N, C-alpha and C positions, 0 to 999 in steps of 0.2 A: 405538554407531552400524555400520555397514558400509558398504561405498559400491562396486558393481559397475558396469565399464563392459560394452555388448555391441556387436558388431560392427557393427550397423546405428547406432550413432551414440547409442542412449537408454541415459541415467543412472539408476540405481536406488541409492536409498538407503533401508536398514531400521533402525529401531531396534525393539528387542526387548522384552518387557514382559512377562512372565509372568504377571503379574496381573491384566491386562484380559482382558475378556467380548468385546468386538468388537474389530474390525481398523478399521483406515483407511488408504484408497490417495486420494493426492493426485497428480493428474497437473498440472505445470505445463510450460505452454507458453512460449518465450521471445519472446512477443510481446505487445504493449501497443499502448495507443492512441500513443504516441512513435513507435511503428515506421510509423505511418500518413503517409500525404503529406496538404500540407497543404491541397488542392485535392477529397479525398476522406476525410474524417474519420468514425469512429465506426464502421469495421469490424471492429473489435477485440471492442469491445462485442455488437455483432449478432451475431457469428459463434459468442459466446457464447451467446445465445439459442437461434440453430440448432443449438446443439449437443444440445439437448433435444428435436429435434425426430425423433431415431429413424435408425437406418443401416440398412445392407443385413441384416443376418441379426438385427437387434433393432429392428426396426419402430417399437415403442411402447415407447420408454425407461424410463417411469417403471412400466407394469404389470412389466416384467420387472424392476426394482429392489426394485417392493413385494413382488413374488414370494419374495423371498428377505429381506424385513423391513431391508429398508439405507435409508439415509437419504442425500441428495445435496444438495449445493448447488456453486456457483460464481462467482467475481468476476473481474471485469477490472481491471487496473492499468494504468500507463501503461510498465510495462515487461515484463510477463508477465499471462499470464491460468491461474487454478486452476481445476480440477475435482475435487471429494474425496466420498468415500463412507462411510461407516460403514454397517459391515455384521456379521451373526456370520462368526468364522475358517473356518467350514467351505464358505465361499461364494468365497472368494479367487479361485480359477480363472475362476468364472463373472462376477465384477465384470473382471476382467482383459479377459478374451475381451469384454466392454461394450464397455471401455475402448481396446481394439486395434481393435474393430470402429470406432469412430466415430472413430479416429486416421485410419483407411484408405477408408472405406466410407462416409461419412456422406453420409445425403439430403439435398439441398438443391433443394428441390421450389420452384417459381412458385408456387402458393397460399399454403405456407409462409413465405415470405420476404415476402407480402402482409400475410399473419396477424401476422408479428414486426413490421413496418415501422407496422402500427398501432399494436400496444403499444408499440414503444420510443418513438414521437412522443409520446403520452401521457405516458410516462414523461418524456420531456425536458423538456413543459410542466408537469408538476408538480414535477421536481427544476431546473430550470433558468428557468422563464419566470414561473410563476405567485406565488410566495409572495412577499413585499415584497421580499427580499434574495437570491431564488434565484439570481440571477446573480452573485452575488460574486465565486465561484469562476473565472468566466467572465473578467470584468475582472481580480482579482487576476492570473490566470497569466498573462496578454497584460501587466499591468504588470512580470511579474519577468521573461520569458523571451521571446527573441526565434525561439526553434527548435521543436521539435514537440513541446515542455512547454507550449506557451503554450495548448493545447486543452483540455478537459475529455474523460474517458472518453468519454462517452457521444456526443460530436462538438460540432462547432463551432456549427451550426445546424441549424433544421429541415431544408433545401436538401439539405445533406449525406444526412440520413437518407432523405428519401421519393425520392433519387435511387440510393440501393444497388439493386441487380439482382442476379439470380441469379449473372449472369459474375462480378459482383466479388467476391462473396462463395466463389467457386468459385476463383477465382485466388488470391485471399487465403488461403483454406485449403489449397489444396495448395501452397502456398509455405511455410507456415509451420507447418503441422499435419503434421510428421512425425517419424520419430523420433529425427532427430540433432538437433532442436529442442524435443526432452521430456527433463523430468524426473519418475521414479514415485519416489516417497516412500511408506513405509508402516510404520505403528507396529502391532505387533503381537505377540502372544504365540507366534506360531509362530518356528520355527527360520530364522535369516536363511538358509541355505542351501538349505532347502528353499525358502523364497519365491524365491532367485533363481533355480533351479533351474524352479521355476515360471514364471516371467516368461522364462526363455527357450523353454518350450514354448510357449508361448502366442504369443508375439512371434515363435519360430522364425528366433533370432538366437543366436550362442554367445557366452559370457562372455569378453570378454578377459581377457589374465593381468593382476594390478593393477601400476602402477607407482606411486612416487611422486610426487606432487605438489608442485608449487611455484605458492603465488599469484601470478598474473599482475598485471605492476604495473596500475593503474588507466589505463583511458584517459579524456583531459581531454575532457570534454563541453561546448560552449562554449553561448551562447546567453545569460548571465547579463545581467538589465537592471536597473535602479533606476527605477520611475516612480510619479506622483501622481495620483489619481482622485477627484472629488466629486462623489456624484450626490444629485438630489433627487429622493426620493419622497412622495406626497401620502397612500400609505397604511404609513407609518410613522410614532410618535409620537414617537420619541424619537430622538438622533444615534447612531447606531455606527460604530466603526472596524476595519478589519483593517492590521495592521502585520506585514510578511512582511519576515524575512531571510535571506539564501543561507546553507546550509550544507552539509558534507559527504556525500559517498556514504553509501550504508547499507552497514552490516556493518565499518565503521571504528571507530577508537576516537575519531575528531574527532565521526562523528554520535551515537558513546554518552553524547559530553562535552556535546554540543548537547543532548542531552534530558534530560542531569541540569540543567543552563541553565532549561529551559522548566518542569522542578517546581518550580528556586529561585525563579522570578517566580512561579506563579500554582497551584501544588499544594498546596491549603488555608489556611486561614486566616492561618497564620503566613507565608505566602509574602510576597516582597518588594511588588511589585505589588498584589495581594488585600489588604493590610495599607494600603498606602499611600492606594491609589485608592478601595477600596470602604469599609473599615474607618475609616482617621484622615478624610482629606480630603473624603470623600462624593462624590468627582468622578462616579462608577462605579456602577453598582447591579451588573453583571454583568462577570468578566474573566477570562479563561480562554486557555491557551498551550498548543501543540502542535506536533511537528513531523512532517510528511509522510514515507511510507516509498517510495518510489521508488528502483531501481537509482543512478540519477545526479540531478541538478537537485532537492536538495531543499530545503525551506524552515523557518523554525521562524516560526510564524502566532502573534500576538498579537492576540485581538478581545475588543473589550468593548464593552457600553452603557453611555451617559452616563445622567448623572441629568439629571432634568427641565430643569434649568437652566444645567447645565454646557456652557463650551463647548470646542471640541478643541482652542484654544490653551492654556487651562490645564490639560487632562489630559496633552497632549504636554509641556508643562513639567515635570509633575510626574512623569512615566516618564523623561524626560532625567534630573529631581534624582536619581529610584533609580537609574540606570546610572552615574551619577557618585559616589555615595554606594559601589554595592556595588563599582566598579571604584578606588577607592582606598583602601578599608579591604580586609585580611583576611577571608576566610570563618572563622568559629569551626570548633574541631574538631567542636563538636555538630551545628552545620548540617552541615558536609561528612560527619560518620557518618550524619546521617538524612539526606541526599540518598541516599547511598552505597546504605544499607542499602535503601532504596524502591525503587532501580534494579533490584538484586538479588532482591528480593521478589517485583517483578513478572515479571519473567523467569521465577523458579519457578514461581509461580503460574498464569502465563501457559501453559507450557508443561506443567501437569498435563492441559488440555483436550487429546485424543490429536490430534483434528481441527487444533487450533492447530499441535501440534508439527511436524505432517507437512508442513503448510504452509511451517513454517519452516525444518523441515529443506530443503528445495527452495528457498525464497525465497535464504537464506544460503549454499548453495553455487551456485545461479545468479550472485549478488553477487560472491563471492569463494570459491567451493572450500570452503565451510568442510564440512566429515565428521562433526566431533565435535560438536554445536552444544550442549548443555549447557556441555562443557568449554570451548569457544572462548567464550561469553558470560561463563563465571567467571574464564577467567586473562585477558580483557579488562580487565574489571573492576579485577583484583586489582592491575593495574599502574599504575589510576589514582591520582595524589596529589593532595592537597589544591592545592598550588602549582600539579598541571599543570591542576586545574579554572579556578583563579584566571586565570594567564596564557590559558586557552582564553577567558573572560567576557570579559575583559578584550578582546578581538580581535573577538569577537562583538558584543556591545551598545554599538554603534556607532549612534547614531540616522540620522546621516547616512547610511547606507549601508542604510536600512529602505525597502521600498516601501510606499506608505501606501493605502488606499482607505476611502473614507469614505461614507457615507449621513446625509443630513439629510433632514428633514422640508420640503416644499415640491413645487413643480411641474415646475422645471425641471431640467436636468441641467448644469452647469457644466463 
């Protein structure tokens, strides 16, 4: 991978793979829902929708891309927003021109704002209100954080979404969608220097001579909270729970260790919690765990569906029992090797997908100025020892440091 900086503040990462038939361009803007104000949330996600409404020189965004046999999509996170296209190599200049035009000359019309308001309001209802536990993340984030990570990407509530107007979007766009707030990452068979020169021509900015990078110290983001809440819903058949632990920033060794702990707990039938709660005690019918992928303020979440006759107290007692056992005994070498190999295999397989590689190139650079991503991942895991993982899980698996959200059948909120 090669990195280029431009005078206008734009960053470019290029990974060359001569076997590829198509190229991928990803544009990451360093803004997400965590950069919003608490009295007006949902702006970052709303603007993502508006970015497909056309720009000055490309009023019909979709038709322009379809004419080049290009595929595109986007997603908004709490710390960044990504837009990406997959296309034949020969169309690189045209794709760059479209992204440059969207960056500087987006069309934000009142009629389009109203259309997208209706779309996003329906999305909010479907994902955050209607299903029995659609509001789980809304409650869980409030239990875990006091800062701007306490609301979901789509926004806090319907009132915020319906109050977004053209001026709010224009201001948000102008403040955040600029060259110095963007990272381009390109995966292609084309030569890295040729791509860099093309970016230079399209964005009309000179390449700055490269200097050695030093990874900056992580800024400490406050807002950690531990809470418990039980909700009763008459449209669920059995109890469900969500248990969340605070973990480290993305692109750190601590984060990778926490991800390995997640696999230890619930990845596969031999995993500790699955074996204890589902197979043996039959207290749960389902259990899974996963880590969030923000730059800051991440969680390891365990969620489970209880068996019909199970009680929360019995499930929690069994989880505590598993935590005590795994912390008091050392991991077997075979268990450690399995977790280690699963983690490396996951990243290797994940990056076979060019679009995912392009996205992670930008995200890891945003998080820790990582330039050589596959090497960074390999080097990081190769320094992890069994003892280090044992120490980490002893620190992490403290039941008293978990936030708990429970859903029980019934008619009232406790």
